[in-house]
C-alpha positions as CSV (number, residue, x, y, z in Angstrom):
1,A,123.9,80.4,-116.1
2,A,126.2,77.5,-116.0
3,A,123.9,75.4,-113.8
4,A,120.5,76.5,-115.4
5,E,120.3,73.5,-117.7
6,A,121.2,71.0,-115.0
7,I,118.6,72.5,-112.7
8,R,115.9,72.5,-115.4
9,A,116.6,68.8,-116.0
10,A,116.3,68.0,-112.2
11,T,113.0,69.7,-111.5
12,A,109.6,70.3,-112.9
13,L,109.7,73.9,-111.6
14,P,110.3,76.7,-114.0
15,V,113.9,77.9,-114.0
16,V,114.7,81.3,-115.4
17,A,118.3,82.1,-116.2
18,L,119.8,85.5,-115.1
19,E,119.9,87.3,-118.4
20,P,116.2,87.3,-119.4
21,G,115.1,89.0,-116.2
22,V,117.8,91.1,-114.8
23,K,118.5,93.6,-117.5
24,P,114.8,94.6,-118.1
25,A,114.3,94.8,-114.3
26,A,117.3,97.0,-113.9
27,V,116.2,99.3,-116.7
28,L,112.5,99.5,-115.7
29,T,112.7,99.9,-112.0
30,R,111.8,103.4,-110.7
31,S,113.8,103.0,-107.5
32,G,116.9,101.6,-109.0
33,V,116.6,98.5,-106.7
34,I,115.9,95.0,-107.9
35,G,115.8,91.6,-106.1
36,V,118.0,88.8,-107.3
37,L,118.6,85.4,-105.8
38,A,122.0,84.4,-106.9
39,T,125.3,83.0,-105.7
40,T,128.1,85.2,-104.6
41,R,130.1,84.1,-107.6
42,T,127.3,85.2,-109.9
43,L,126.8,88.6,-108.2
44,E,130.6,89.3,-108.5
45,S,130.9,88.2,-112.1
46,E,131.6,90.6,-114.9
47,R,128.6,89.2,-116.8
48,F,126.2,90.2,-114.0
49,Q,127.8,93.6,-113.6
50,R,127.3,94.3,-117.4
51,L,123.7,93.3,-117.1
52,V,122.9,95.7,-114.2
53,G,125.4,98.3,-115.0
């Protein structure tokens, strides 16, 4: 989340921050498994744990 704005400014590619996609994916998955590309720091953060918890 902290780097999303900087990455958006540096590339023409679409960049989606963690919050808009993770919570709905975690709620809607049938298997309980979702794929996330993130740093270790993000995955271990309280914020991430709240989103998928």
